[in-house]
C-alpha positions, 0 to 999 in steps of 0.5 A, spaced: 153 707 265 158 713 266 163 712 260 170 715 262 174 718 257 182 720 258 184 727 255 192 726 254 195 733 254 202 736 254 206 743 254 204 746 248 197 743 247 192 746 242 187 748 247 181 747 243 183 740 241 181 739 249 176 744 250 172 743 244 171 735 245 170 736 252 164 741 251 161 735 247 161 731 252 159 735 257 152 736 253 151 729 253 152 728 261 146 734 261 142 730 256 143 724 261 149 720 258 154 722 263 162 722 261 167 723 266 173 726 263 180 725 266 186 729 264 192 726 263 199 729 262 206 725 262 208 728 269 201 728 272 202 736 273 199 742 270 201 743 262 201 750 259 197 751 252 199 754 246 195 759 247 198 761 254 193 759 259 195 752 264 190 746 264 190 744 271 187 738 275 191 733 271 194 726 273 199 721 271 197 716 267 198 710 272 193 714 277 188 715 271 184 708 273 180 704 267 178 708 262 173 707 256 176 712 251 183 715 250 183 722 246 190 725 244 190 732 243 194 736 238 200 741 238 204 744 233 210 741 236 208 734 235 209 735 227 215 738 228 219 733 232 218 726 235 213 726 241 218 725 247 218 719 251 214 721 257 208 723 253 209 716 249 208 712 255 203 715 258 198 714 251 201 707 251 199 706 258 192 708 257 191 705 250 193 698 252 186 698 257 182 702 253 176 700 248 177 706 243 183 710 242 182 717 238 186 723 236 185 730 234 189 734 229 197 732 230 195 727 236 195 722 230 203 723 230 203 720 237 199 714 235 203 713 229 210 714 233 207 708 238 206 704 232 198 704 233 196 706 226 201 702 222 197 699 216 191 703 218 187 709 215 188 715 218 188 723 218 190 729 221 190 737 219 191 737 212 198 742 213 201 736 217 198 730 213 204 730 208 209 730 214 205 724 217 205 720 211 213 721 210 215 720 217 210 714 218 210 710 211 206 704 214 200 709 216 195 710 210 194 717 211 188 720 208 189 728 208 183 730 206 178 727 211 174 730 217 175 724 221 177 717 220 175 710 224 179 704 223 178 699 228 178 701 235 182 708 232 179 714 230 183 720 228 181 727 226 183 733 222 185 739 225 182 743 231 175 744 230 174 737 227 175 735 235 168 737 235 166 733 229 170 727 233 166 728 239 160 728 236 161 722 232 163 718 239 157 720 242 153 717 236 157 711 237 155 710 244 148 713 244 145 714 237 145 720 232 138 723 235 143 725 242 149 727 238 144 731 233 141 734 239 148 736 242 150 739 236 144 744 236 145 746 243 152 748 241 150 751 234 155 747 231 154 743 224 151 736 225 156 733 223 160 734 218 161 726 215 168 723 216 169 722 209 167 729 207 173 733 205 176 738 209 175 743 203 170 744 198 172 742 191 172 750 189 176 752 195 181 745 194 182 747 187 189 751 186 188 757 182 189 756 175 195 760 171 190 762 165 185 767 165 181 762 160 181 756 165 179 761 171 173 763 167 171 756 166 171 754 173 168 760 176 162 759 171 162 752 174 162 754 181 157 759 180 152 754 177 153 747 177 147 745 175 148 749 168 150 745 161 158 744 163 159 738 158 166 738 155 163 741 148 159 746 152 165 749 156 169 749 150 165 753 146 164 758 152 172 759 152 172 759 145 177 753 144 178 746 142 175 741 147 182 738 146 186 744 149 181 745 154 182 737 156 189 739 156 189 745 160 185 741 166 190 736 166 196 741 166 194 745 172 189 741 176 191 734 174 184 732 173 179 731 167 174 737 166 169 731 167 171 729 174 172 736 176 165 738 174 162 732 178 166 733 184 163 741 184 156 738 183 157 733 189 159 738 193 153 742 192 149 736 192 151 734 199 150 741 201 143 741 199 142 735 202 144 737 209 139 744 208 134 739 208 133 738 200 130 731 198 135 726 194 131 728 188 131 735 188 139 735 190 140 731 184 136 736 180 139 742 182 146 740 183 147 738 176 147 731 177 141 730 174 137 724 176 137 720 183 141 714 180 146 719 177 147 722 185 147 715 188 153 713 183 156 719 185 156 718 193 158 711 192 164 713 188 166 718 192 163 718 199 162 710 200 155 711 202 148 713 199 144 720 198 139 718 203 143 715 208 147 721 208 141 726 209 138 722 214 144 722 218 147 728 217 141 733 215 139 738 221 134 742 218 130 737 213 124 736 218 123 744 218 125 745 210 119 748 206 115 744 202 118 746 195 125 744 198 123 737 200 120 734 194 120 726 193 125 721 195 
């Protein structure tokens, strides 16, 4: 059965917010799972993208016919000013009949303006997440997620995250194997889990002001599996444990133990995605035991390492024997 998807576009829309997810759905059709794509604009006419080229072949919402999924693309202006009435009406019309409503990047501002995200979890591009939260305080904005599903609504982070979103939609419709085959064909990551941070802990950590703390951070990131207990880090930095704890709190807003755990969790996630077993990921990330790894995954990601690896790893079947280890 063909699944009809309406992409809502407008003047200033980000081209990749449309072309990326569209290509995922086209690839699904090549694998025998057809999607019919319908381009909808507020006026039913061509729109100019932020990159310049126009998108032709659009129709008005009233003429789109029944659709199963609505995807509202993003554009910078949606975060800068309230969406215009024509765009809101187009999305309202389509969303009323669709089983699933999604947004890419700042498309979340349109859903929020319509009240569709009230009381729900949602995300958008990290640069605009603060504005989304301030403008729509009833939306539970999670600024660091790649994509979030809450009921029939799915919101995603910026630009390339639209590909992750589309892969997740295909997985919902046709299973993980189909989504994984599409990711391989497109040579993209299959697929960044929805709860995965838009940035690794190392990238997201603000630059430390003190040379001492910068050195400690660099040591942890370079070798997460080393001994990074508070006493060991304090000895290495030649300061007291109390002073090092104060530095972490003042400059990073967290404790040394929590920050080290997140760095190790980042490394464990990557090891699992690279095909390592749960035991291997626990050992080489510094989290130690399978049980410690499971607790960290449950606490921060709401899933288990085994489920995470089975769902998202693309290379574990080809991983060398040394990388597989025991589960």
